[in-house]
C-alpha positions in Angstrom: 94.1 113.5 122.9 95.2 113.4 120.2 92.4 115.4 118.8 90.9 114.4 115.5 93.9 112.4 114.3 97.3 113.7 113.1 97.7 117.2 111.7 100.4 119.1 110.0 101.9 122.2 111.4 101.5 124.3 108.3 104.9 125.8 108.5 106.1 127.9 105.5 108.7 126.8 103.1 111.6 129.1 103.6 114.8 129.7 101.8 118.0 130.5 103.8 121.7 130.3 103.4 123.3 127.1 104.6 124.6 127.5 108.2 128.3 128.2 108.6 130.6 125.7 110.4 131.0 128.2 113.2 127.2 128.2 114.0 127.5 124.6 115.2 130.4 125.4 117.6 128.0 127.4 119.9 126.2 124.3 121.0 122.8 125.9 120.1 120.1 123.5 119.1 119.4 124.0 115.3 117.0 123.0 112.7 116.1 124.6 109.4 113.4 124.7 106.8 115.7 124.9 103.8 119.2 125.4 102.5 120.4 126.7 99.2 122.7 125.0 96.8 126.4 125.3 97.6 128.2 124.5 94.3 131.6 123.7 95.7 132.7 122.2 92.3 132.7 125.7 90.7 135.1 127.2 93.2 138.5 125.9 94.2 139.4 125.5 97.8 141.7 128.5 97.4 138.7 130.6 96.5 139.5 131.1 92.8 136.6 131.1 90.3 136.9 129.7 86.8 139.3 126.8 87.4 138.4 123.7 85.4 136.8 120.7 87.2 139.9 118.5 86.9 142.1 121.1 88.6 139.6 121.6 91.4 139.3 117.9 92.1 143.1 117.4 92.0 143.6 120.4 94.4 140.9 119.0 96.7 142.4 115.5 96.8 145.9 116.9 97.3 144.7 118.7 100.4 143.1 115.5 101.7 146.3 113.5 101.1 148.3 116.1 103.0 145.8 115.8 105.9 146.0 112.0 105.9 149.8 112.1 106.1 149.7 114.9 108.7 147.7 112.9 111.3 150.7 110.7 111.9 153.1 113.6 112.7 154.6 114.0 116.2 153.2 117.4 117.0 149.9 117.2 118.8 148.8 120.6 117.5 149.8 119.7 114.0 147.7 116.5 114.2 144.7 118.4 115.4 145.0 121.0 112.6 145.2 118.2 110.0 142.2 116.3 111.5 140.1 119.5 111.7 141.0 120.4 108.1 140.1 116.9 106.9 136.8 117.1 108.7 135.9 120.4 106.9 136.9 118.9 103.5 134.9 115.7 104.1 131.8 117.7 105.1 132.0 119.9 102.0 132.4 117.3 99.2 131.4 113.7 98.6 134.6 111.8 97.8 133.7 108.1 98.0 136.0 106.9 95.3 139.0 108.7 96.9 138.3 107.4 100.4 137.3 103.8 99.4 140.9 103.0 98.6 142.2 104.7 101.8 139.6 103.8 104.3 141.9 101.5 106.4 144.7 104.1 106.4 142.4 106.9 107.5 140.4 105.0 110.1 143.6 103.5 111.6 145.2 106.9 111.8 142.2 108.5 113.4 142.0 105.5 115.8 145.5 106.2 117.0 144.7 109.8 117.6 141.6 108.8 119.5 143.6 106.5 121.7 146.6 108.7 122.5 145.5 112.3 122.0 144.3 114.8 124.5 140.7 115.9 124.8 140.8 118.3 121.8 142.4 115.7 119.6 140.0 113.0 120.7 137.0 115.3 120.0 138.4 116.2 116.5 139.1 112.5 115.7 135.6 111.4 116.7 134.0 114.1 114.6 136.2 113.1 111.6 135.3 109.4 112.1 131.6 110.4 112.0 132.2 112.1 108.6 134.0 109.0 107.3 130.8 107.0 108.0 128.8 109.6 106.1 131.1 109.2 103.2 131.4 105.4 103.1 128.2 104.2 104.7 128.1 100.5 105.7 131.2 99.8 103.6 133.2 100.9 106.7 131.3 98.6 109.1 133.9 95.8 109.4 136.7 98.3 109.8 134.9 100.2 112.5 134.6 97.6 115.2 137.7 98.6 117.2 136.7 102.3 116.8 133.2 101.6 118.1 134.6 99.8 121.2 136.9 102.7 122.0 134.2 105.3 121.4 132.0 103.5 124.0 134.9 103.4 126.5 135.6 107.1 126.2 131.9 107.9 126.4 131.5 106.0 129.7 134.7 107.4 131.2 133.8 110.1 133.8 137.4 111.2 133.8 137.6 111.8 130.1 137.2 115.4 128.8 133.5 116.3 128.4 134.1 117.7 124.8 135.5 114.3 123.7 132.7 112.4 125.3 130.1 114.5 123.5 131.7 114.0 120.2 131.9 110.2 120.9 128.2 110.2 121.6 127.4 111.9 118.2 129.8 109.6 116.3 128.4 106.4 117.9 124.9 107.4 116.8 126.0 108.4 113.2 128.1 105.3 112.7 125.2 103.0 114.0 122.7 105.0 111.9 124.7 104.7 108.6 127.2 101.9 109.0 125.8 99.2 111.2 123.5 96.2 110.3 123.8 94.4 113.7 120.8 95.3 115.9 122.6 94.0 119.0 125.3 96.6 118.5 122.7 99.4 118.1 121.0 98.2 121.3 124.3 98.3 123.3 125.0 101.7 122.0 121.6 103.0 123.0 122.1 101.5 126.5 125.5 103.4 126.8 123.8 106.6 125.8 120.9 106.0 128.3 123.5 105.7 131.0 124.7 109.2 130.3 121.5 111.2 129.9 119.6 109.5 132.8 122.0 111.3 135.0 119.6 114.3 134.6 116.6 112.3 135.8 115.2 113.2 139.2 117.0 111.8 142.2 115.5 109.3 144.6 114.2 112.2 146.7 112.5 113.6 143.6 114.8 116.6 143.4 116.2 117.9 140.1 119.9 117.3 139.7 122.1 120.3 139.4 125.0 119.9 136.9 127.6 122.2 135.4 126.6 123.5 132.0 129.1 121.3 130.2 127.7 118.1 131.8 124.1 119.2 130.9 125.3 119.6 127.3 126.8 116.2 127.4 123.5 114.8 128.5 121.7 116.7 125.7 124.2 115.3 123.2 123.7 111.8 124.4 119.9 112.1 124.3 120.0 113.6 120.8 122.2 110.7 119.7 119.8 108.2 121.3 116.9 109.9 119.5 118.5 109.3 116.2 118.9 105.6 116.9 115.4 105.1 118.2 114.1 106.7 114.9 115.3 103.6 113.1 114.8 101.0 115.9 112.4 98.0 115.3 109.0 98.2 116.9 109.6 95.7 119.7 112.7 97.8 120.8 110.8 101.1 120.5 108.0 99.9 122.8 110.4 98.8 125.5 112.3 102.2 125.3 109.0 104.1 125.5 108.0 102.2 128.6 111.4 102.8 130.2 112.0 106.4 129.4 108.9 108.4 128.2 107.6 109.2 131.7 111.1 110.0 133.0 112.1 112.4 130.2 109.7 115.0 131.6 112.2 115.3 134.4 114.6 116.8 131.9 112.1 119.6 131.1 113.0 121.0 134.6 116.7 121.3 133.8 118.3 124.7 134.0 120.0 124.1 130.6 117.9 125.3 127.7 119.5 122.9 125.2 118.7 119.9 127.4 115.1 121.1 127.8 114.6 121.5 124.1 116.2 118.1 123.2 114.1 116.4 125.9 110.9 118.0 124.5 111.7 117.0 120.9 112.5 113.5 122.0 109.1 113.3 123.8 107.4 114.4 120.6 109.3 111.7 118.7 108.4 109.0 121.2 104.7 110.0 121.0 104.8 109.8 117.3 106.4 106.3 117.4 103.9 105.1 120.1 100.9 106.3 118.0 102.1 104.3 115.0 101.0 101.3 117.0 98.1 102.9 119.0 96.6 106.1 117.6 95.0 106.9 120.9 98.2 106.6 123.0 98.4 109.1 125.8 101.1 107.9 128.2 100.9 107.9 132.0 99.9 111.5 132.7 99.4 113.4 129.5 97.6 116.3 131.3 100.5 117.1 133.5 102.9 116.8 130.7 100.9 119.1 128.4 100.7 121.7 131.2 104.5 121.6 131.6 104.9 121.9 127.8 102.5 124.8 127.7 104.4 126.7 130.4 107.7 126.2 128.5 106.0 127.3 125.2 104.9 130.6 126.8 107.8 131.1 129.2 108.5 134.8 129.7 110.8 134.6 132.8 113.3 137.5 132.6 116.1 135.5 134.3 116.4 133.4 131.1 118.3 135.0 128.2 116.1 136.5 125.5 117.6 134.2 122.8 117.0 131.2 125.0 113.4 132.1 125.6 112.7 132.7 121.9 114.3 129.4 120.9 112.5 127.5 123.7 109.1 128.9 123.0 109.4 128.1 119.3 110.4 124.5 119.9 107.9 123.8 122.6 104.9 125.2 120.6 105.7 122.4 118.1 106.2 119.8 120.8 102.9 120.7 122.5 101.0 120.3 119.3 102.6 117.0 118.7 101.7 115.6 122.1 98.2 117.2 122.3 97.0 116.9 118.7 99.3 114.4 117.0 100.8 117.3 115.0 103.8 116.5 112.7 106.5 118.7 111.2 105.8 120.0 107.7 109.0 121.3 106.3 110.2 121.5 102.7 114.0 121.4 102.5 115.2 123.0 99.2 118.7 122.3 97.8 119.4 123.5 94.3 116.3 122.7 92.3 115.4 119.6 94.4 113.3 119.4 97.5 112.8 116.9 100.3 109.8 116.8 102.6 110.4 116.6 106.4 107.0 115.3 107.4 107.6 113.4 110.6 109.6 113.8 113.9 111.7 110.8 112.9 112.8 112.5 109.6 113.3 115.8 111.4 115.7 114.1 113.9 117.6 112.4 111.1 117.9 115.6 109.1 119.0 117.7 112.1 121.6 115.1 113.0 123.0 115.2 109.5 123.0 119.0 109.6 124.9 118.9 112.9 127.6 116.5 111.3 127.9 118.1 107.9 127.3 121.8 108.8 127.3 123.9 105.6 128.0 120.9 103.5 124.7 119.3 104.0 123.2 120.5 100.8 126.1 119.1 98.7 125.6 115.6 100.3 121.9 115.8 99.7 122.7 116.2 96.0 125.6 113.8 95.7 125.7 111.2 98.5 123.6 108.1 97.6 123.4 107.0 101.2 122.0 110.3 102.4 119.6 110.5 99.4 118.3 107.0 100.1 117.4 108.0 103.7 115.1 110.7 102.4 113.8 108.8 99.4 115.5 111.0 96.8 116.7 108.3 94.5 120.1 108.2 92.8 122.0 111.4 92.4 120.9 113.5 89.4 123.7 114.7 87.0 124.2 118.4 87.1 122.2 120.1 84.4 119.5 117.4 84.4 117.7 118.4 87.6 114.1 119.1 86.8 112.6 122.2 88.4 110.5 121.3 91.4 108.1 123.6 93.1 106.1 122.0 95.9 102.8 123.7 96.1 100.5 123.8 99.1 98.0 121.7 97.2 100.7 119.0 96.4 101.9 118.9 100.1 98.3 118.6 101.4 97.4 115.7 99.0 100.8 114.0 99.6 100.3 114.1 103.3 96.6 113.0 103.0 97.7 110.0 100.9 100.5 109.2 103.4 98.1 109.3 106.3 95.6 107.1 104.5 98.3 104.5 103.7 99.4 104.5 107.4 95.8 104.1 108.6 95.3 101.1 106.3 98.5 99.5 107.4 97.6 99.9 111.1 94.1 98.6 110.5 95.5 95.5 108.8 98.0 95.0 111.7 95.2 95.3 114.3 93.0 92.9 112.3 95.8 90.3 112.4 96.4 90.9 116.1 92.6 90.4 116.7 92.7 87.1 114.8 95.6 85.8 116.9 93.9 86.8 120.2 90.6 85.2 119.2 92.4 82.1 118.1 94.0 81.9 121.5 90.6 81.9 123.1 
């Protein structure tokens, strides 16, 4: 293992409606093959068709202004309502120019709510701060230092509401992913997240910890956030993390919580992918036992698990098992409008799923309009509406694209090994 080099999963390219905001409130793990275009610009926020573009933009910005003013009101319920509305607006439309002139006002207002609010207000504030990072990218880095410190404090506070801690974990990951250039800050954030999810590792007596569901979900959220950051970590950091955590992550596969099991499995697949970028034959400490566990989860038919949980788990672990056993990678084509982006690695899949979790039904709009998001997936600058060339990714194109990519990676690894060989021989 892996058998015969890396393979593609051969998944079909599907078209589906973008997920609604409510779908993400269930806590279910989610990933998709594609989303359709959501042309918010053609429909006003009041649901009226036919309004001219200027009126739509003005109405949208007026609502955002009201929300920004509303987060400083005395009523806690009123502040939460304004923060939640602002988050929905920021997820649906890319408004960099509007926010660029107000970034200090917005971040300071949300910081106050994060400091003084109750659990619901802290959770809503953290989520909105995550979307502010999506909108402004690394332009917000200098203004986010105090926010980052407070997010770490809330995450580590065992007395803080679990919902707020989970949102802080997601926001820490997204802010580091999009708006941080200091690797030491990213390392500290990853360490803080590790301190959360390792609470589900086996105890000293090798027994599996038993946690309330909300704590298990917190651990799943922390692990998912950590996975996003390791997908962009430098090689030396990745190798250390793999040595520290890969063998222990199999403990989480025994959790009673389906979401934690799935996130752990997908993180294991990601770590194997990263390890095999340096060593194609990497197997880890006990790959046979791991594969046996993954196979059991991929074929689990225990009636005491909910039918929905069994279906979701089997689907996920079939992919994970192929990744560990055969070096299989995702092969998803995400369609938005007439454009398409390939999700052809576990790293890209983690990044795409994290953005979907943050942006919900607005992910397709940001893929079209947000330069920072487009850069992540190699889409180039935003294409003006009406000038989008039709793209149909055929099976032949995908196959040859993936073959070329594999060849390029193989050459790069060979070159790296040759250099390493020279250094070792020189040392002799």
